[in-house]
C-alpha positions as CSV (number, residue, x, y, z in Angstrom):
1,M,-149.2,-22.4,-172.0
2,N,-151.1,-24.1,-174.5
3,R,-150.7,-25.4,-178.5
4,L,-152.0,-22.2,-180.3
5,S,-150.2,-19.8,-178.0
6,R,-146.7,-21.8,-178.5
7,E,-147.3,-21.8,-181.6
8,A,-148.0,-17.9,-181.9
9,S,-145.0,-17.0,-179.6
10,V,-142.4,-19.1,-182.1
11,R,-144.2,-17.0,-184.8
12,R,-143.4,-13.7,-183.1
13,M,-139.5,-15.2,-182.7
14,L,-139.5,-16.2,-186.3
15,E,-141.3,-12.8,-187.6
16,G,-138.5,-10.7,-185.8
17,A,-135.0,-10.0,-186.9
18,P,-132.7,-11.8,-186.3
19,P,-130.0,-12.2,-183.2
20,P,-127.1,-10.7,-183.3
21,V,-123.7,-12.7,-184.3
22,P,-120.6,-12.4,-182.2
23,P,-118.0,-11.4,-184.9
24,G,-115.6,-13.8,-183.9
25,L,-118.5,-16.5,-183.7
26,H,-117.1,-18.0,-187.0
27,A,-113.3,-18.1,-186.2
28,D,-114.2,-19.6,-182.9
29,A,-116.1,-22.3,-184.9
30,A,-113.2,-22.8,-187.6
31,R,-110.4,-23.6,-185.2
32,R,-112.6,-26.0,-182.6
33,G,-114.0,-28.1,-186.1
34,A,-110.4,-28.3,-187.4
35,R,-108.8,-29.7,-183.5
36,M,-112.0,-32.3,-183.6
37,L,-111.0,-33.5,-187.3
38,R,-107.3,-33.7,-185.7
39,R,-108.9,-35.8,-183.1
40,R,-111.1,-37.9,-184.9
41,T,-107.7,-38.9,-187.6
42,L,-105.6,-39.4,-184.9
43,A,-107.9,-41.6,-182.6
44,R,-109.1,-43.2,-186.2
45,R,-105.1,-44.0,-186.7
46,A,-103.7,-45.6,-183.5
47,M,-107.4,-47.5,-183.4
48,W,-105.8,-49.1,-186.8
49,L,-102.6,-49.5,-185.3
50,L,-104.6,-51.4,-182.0
51,L,-106.0,-53.2,-185.2
52,L,-102.9,-54.2,-186.1
53,A,-101.0,-54.6,-183.6
54,A,-103.6,-57.1,-182.2
55,T,-103.1,-59.1,-186.0
56,V,-99.5,-59.5,-185.1
57,A,-100.1,-60.6,-181.6
58,F,-102.1,-63.0,-183.1
59,V,-100.9,-64.5,-186.0
60,V,-97.4,-64.5,-183.7
61,W,-99.4,-66.7,-180.5
62,A,-101.0,-69.2,-183.3
63,V,-97.6,-70.2,-185.4
64,T,-95.9,-70.3,-181.4
65,A,-98.5,-72.1,-180.1
66,R,-99.8,-74.0,-183.8
67,P,-103.0,-74.5,-181.6
68,W,-105.0,-76.9,-185.0
69,V,-101.8,-79.4,-184.0
70,E,-103.9,-81.9,-182.0
71,P,-101.8,-82.5,-178.3
72,P,-100.4,-86.0,-177.8
73,S,-102.6,-88.4,-177.0
74,E,-101.3,-88.7,-172.7
75,T,-103.7,-91.2,-171.6
76,T,-102.4,-94.3,-173.0
77,P,-98.6,-95.4,-171.7
78,P,-95.7,-96.3,-174.4
79,L,-95.6,-99.8,-176.0
80,T,-92.1,-100.7,-175.4
81,G,-90.8,-104.1,-175.5
82,W,-92.8,-106.2,-177.5
C-alpha cells in the first residue's frame, strides 16, 4: 500500500459511523481504573513504609556503631612503666 491509498482508507474509516460500544464497557473501565488506583495507592504507601523502616534502621545502626568516631590506634603498644 502506498501513502495515498492508506490515507484514503483512513479517511473512509473516519467518515463512517463509529463502531458500537459494548453496553458494559464504561462500568468495566471504571472498575478496572478504581482497582488500579487502589493498587497504586497501596504500592505508594508500602514504598513510604519501606523508606521509613530503612531510615530507622540506618539511624539505629549509626547510633550503635558510631561510624564517625575514629577507632583507637592498635599499631603502637601502650606505654606503661615509665
